[in-house]
N, C-alpha and C positions, 0 to 999 in steps of 0.2 A: 553459435547455434544454427543448425540448418533450418531454413524457413520451410514449413510444411506446404506442399503443393498438391498433395493427394490425400484421400481419406486414409490410405494406408500409413501415410506419414503421421496423421493425427492419432491413429490407433497405436503406432509405435511410441509416440510421445506419452500416451496414457499407460501403456504397458511398462515403459521404462520408469514410470513414476517420477518424471522430471517435475520438480516443484516450482511454484511461482517464485519470482525473484525480482531484483531490481530491473531486470531486462525482459521479464516474461509475465504476462497476466492472462488468466483464463476468465472468460465471461460466458454466461449462459446466453442462448440465442435471444431471449426477450430483452436483454440489455441493449440490443441493436434495434431500437424502435424510434419513431419520430417523436414520441413523448419524452424520450431520454436524450435529446440532442445535446443538452448541456453536459450530461455525464460523458457522452462520447467524446466531445471536444476537450473536456477536462482530462480524460485519460490519455488521449493522443498528444495533447500539448505538454503534458507532464513528462512523457518519454522524451520529446524533443528538447525540453528545457533541462533534462537530466543527461543521460548518456546514450539515449536511443533504446529501442527495444521492440518487442512483438506483442500484439494483442490478438488473442484467438477467441472468436465468437462461435459458441456451439459446444463448449466443453464444460461439464459440471465438475466442480471441485469441492473438496472438503479438507479443512485444515491445510490449505494451500497446495493440496495434491489433487491432480486430475483423476477421476475415476470412471467417467463414461461420456460418450457423445450424446447430446440430446437430439431432438427432432429437427433441429436446424432452423434457419431464418426463412420466413415466408417471402419468397422473391417477388410476389405480386405487389407487395407493399414496400419492401426494402430491396434495393439492388445495388450493384457496384457503382453505377453512375450517381445515385443519390448519396452514397457515402463520400465519393470524390467531391461532389458539390458542396456538401455541408462542411467538409474539412477545409476546402479552399476558400469558402466565403465566411465562415464563422470563427476561424482562428486567425488572429492578426499578430504579426505578418504571416503570410502563407508559408507553410512548411514545405520546402522543396525536397523531393526525393521519396515521398511516401509511396509505398506500394500496397495496393489492395488486391489480394488474391481471393478469388471465389472458388470454393471446392464444392461441386454439386453433390447433393445427397439423393435428390430425385428431380423430376421436372419442375417442381414447385418449391423445393426447399434446398438451401445451401448453407455451408459454413463459410465464414470469412476470416481471413488472416491479414492483419494490418501490420506492415513492417514500417517502423518509424526511425529515421536516422538521427543521430545527435546533431543538433542545429548549431551553426556558427553565426546565424543571422537572427538570433533571438534577442530578448526573451519573447515568447509567444503567449499572447493573451487568449484565454478561452472565451467561449460565447457568453459567459456570465461576467465578463470584464475583469476576471481575476487571473493570477498567474499560479501555475501548479508545478510541482516536482514529484518525483518518485521517492517514497520513503517508507521503509518497512512493508514493501510489496503493495502499497496503495498510493493514490494520488492525494497530495496534501498541499495547502496554500504555501507559497514561498514567502520568506522574510525579505525585507527590503534589500539587505546586503546580498542575498542570494540572487535577486533580480539583477542587481548591478554586476555581480560576478558573471552571469550569463551574458549580459550586455557587453562586457569586456572581452568575450570570446572573439569578437570581430577583429580585435588587434592581432589575434593568433592566426587569423585567416585573411591575409591581405587581398584586396580586390585585384582581379586580373583584367577584366574587360571594362574599359571606359567608353562612354557614349556621350558626346558633347557637341556643342555648337562651335563652329570655327568660321573665321572670316578671311577672305582674300580680297582686300579692298572693300568694295561694296557688294561683293558676291557672298551670299550666305551658304555655308557648307555644313554638313554633318560628318563628324569624324569618329570612327570606331578604332580603338587602339588597345592592344594588350600592354598595360603599363606595369605588369608584374614580372617576376623572374621564372615563371613556370608556364607550360603550355596549357591553354584553356581548350578543353575538348567539348564537342557537341554544343556549340554556342547557339542559342535560340533567341529570337526577338519576337515579342508579342505586342502588337499595336492595338489601339482601340478598334472595335468592329467597324465603325463608320469612318475610320481614318483614310484620307485620300493622299496618296503620294504626290509629290510636286511635279514630277516629269514622267508621265506614263505609268506603267506598272511598278510595283514595289521591286527593287533590285533583288537579284537572286540570293545574295548573302542574307538580306533581311527577311526574305520570304521563306527560304529553305534552310537557313542557318549556315554555320561554319563548322565543319567537322574538326579541323586542326588549326588552331590560332596561336602561333608561337610568340614569345616575348618580342616586343618592339615592332611587331607588324601593325601597319595602319591601313585602313580603308576609308577613303574620303569620297563623299558624294556632293557635287555642286548642285544646289537646289534652284538658284536663280538670284537675281539682284534683290537688294533689300527693298527697293521701291515696289517691285512686282509682288513681293510676299507680304510686306507690311503696309502697303498702300490701302487707302480707304475702300477701294473696289476689289480687294484681293479675295479670291475664292478659296484660299488655302487656310488650313489651321495654323494659328500662330502659337498654340500651346498644346501639348499632349504628354501622356505618360507612356513609357515603353518599359516592359518587363524583360530583363535580360537574364537568362539562366544558362548555366554551363557546369560541366563536371570539373571540380577543383581537385587536383592531385593530392593536395595536403590533407584534406578531409576525406578524400576518396568517396565523395558524394556530390550531388548537385547542390548548387547555391543559386540564389536569385537576388538580383538587384533591381529596384524600381527607380527609374530615372525620370525626372520631370524636365521637360524642355519647354521654354517660353521665350520666343524670339522678341517679345515686347520688353523683356528685361534689358535689351540692348538699344531700345528706342532712344533717340537723341544722345546716344553715347558716342565717344570717339573710339574708333577701332584702331588698335595698334597694328601697324603694318609689319609684314615679314621683314627682317633685317636685309634679306636679299633684295627686296623691293626698294628699300631705302638706298641701298648701294646702287641699284639700277637707276633710281631717280637722280642720284648724284652724278652718275655717268651721263645721263641724259642732259642734265644742266650743263656739264662740261662740254657736251657735244653741241648744245645750243650756243654756248659762248664761242666755241670754235667756229660754228657756222656764221655767227655775226662777224667774227674777225675775218673770215673768208670773204664775206660780203664787202667789208671795208676794203680788203685787199683787192677784190675784184673790181671795185669802183675805181681804185687807183690805177690798176693794171688790167683794164678790160680786155686788152688784146694779148695778154700773156698766153703762152701755150697751156692747154689744158690736158696735155698728155705727158706721161712720164716714159721712162725707159722701157717699162713693161707693158705699156698700153694706156688706155683711158683710165683716169683716176676717179671719175665720177660716174654715177648711174645715167642711163639714157634719159630717164624722167627728169633728172636734175638738169641735164643738158638742155632738154626741151623747155624747162621752166626758165633757165638762164636766157634762152632765146626770147621768151616772152618778155622778160625783164628788159633786155637790151632794146627790144623793139617798141617798148612802151605799152605792151598789151597787158590787160588785167586778167586775162584768161590763164588758168594753170592746168596742168595735167591732173586728171582725176585720180584719187587714191582708191586702192582696193580695200573696202570697208571691213572685209573678213579678217584682216591682219592687224587691226588696231583696236585699242580698248575704248571704253566710253569717254575717257578724258580727251582723246584725240577727236572722237566724234563730236563732242561738245565744243571743242575749239574750232574745228573746221566748219561746222554748220552754224556756229554762234547761237547755241540753244542752251536751255537750262539742263541741269544734271538729270532730272527725272525723265525728260524726253530722250536724252542721250542714252539712258539706261534701257528705255523701251526699244529704241532702235537697235541697240547692242543685242538685247535679248532676241529681237526678231531675226537677226542674222546668225545667231549662235544657238538659240534654244527654240526652234520653231519646227517641231516634228510634223505638224499638220500642214506646213507650207502655206500659212495664211498670207494673203496679199499685204504688201506694205501699207496700202490705203486703209486697212482695218485697224491700224495702231490707234489706240484711243488718244484723241487730242491732236492728231497730226493734221496739218493744214495743206492746202494745195500749193501754197508758196514754199513750204518746207519740202514737199514732194519734189517740186521743180529743182530746188537747191540740191537735194540728194542726188537727183538724176544728173545734174550738171557737175557736181564736185566729186562724185564717187563712181566707181565702176559697179555696175549691177551684176548680180550673180545669175 
């Protein structure tokens, strides 16, 4: 059925004598009033729980047949924004893809056409805490098995967009991924009004949406270290809800998923590391063993040549450090702190993990360029050690 957009479309509907059906319901304008909120939600949710349909407010009917337009809805008391609001706040869960079209009759009166898609994220509960379906052209309560049937529609419409917490060591990340086999179109993210992003402004994809999101694509945002986000003095939200909506090609309509994120769920837990990180750690262990063997060999053969057929086999900094060792000096060449993780920082400076994380964040996530001295808990002794053992940026 073509959705009416103009008064001429409504008049053609009446002239053609198109009757009410499972998919079409005519209502007189007084049915759209604040006193009949429950009835409005009942009718709309019944279409979503059934097979979708259209509600037309402003047509008089007799024996299920339309016969004339009435005077319309008084838009001083009822408008499109009010209809959108009650449908989004009084039907649970919210029905995605509802379209409310206003057809003006005069400056103060309008007709309203509400188009409701079949929902794959139901069942939807009306404002009176009941579930309804369309039956014999009217809205009637659903049986328990019918409610379960609607609930099982979810299995027919697999989720495409996943939004979840991800960890890289002790760095907290958020990962968006298309886990389905179809392209998700017009992906939108809605955060709480007072939500504060962790590093500056909300990223473009989360703020403006993703127009084309193919299967397998991932977008990852690093938020910061676990100590900076989960610490006692953290200024960031540790839990929030995000509503994700997108056009699903299977249902040919918009669907919505509500995702709850709570970083405290991971508090005191052991984070499984990426297999590549484990391999890298194994390589580092082997490298450490090799280094120790080289030291032993160097102790035995201090004066062996350190150059091969193609040139010097070790770095300049290593050569300088060897010179310090051979001369009995305890001074070593400083490291460039930008190229090492918090584990190295912790080892070199001989500090606890929390302080190492703060120093790591300072050199990697410091858009405001705050001074090193402003790191919470840092001491003058540690500042001197940093200046001595590391290269300053």
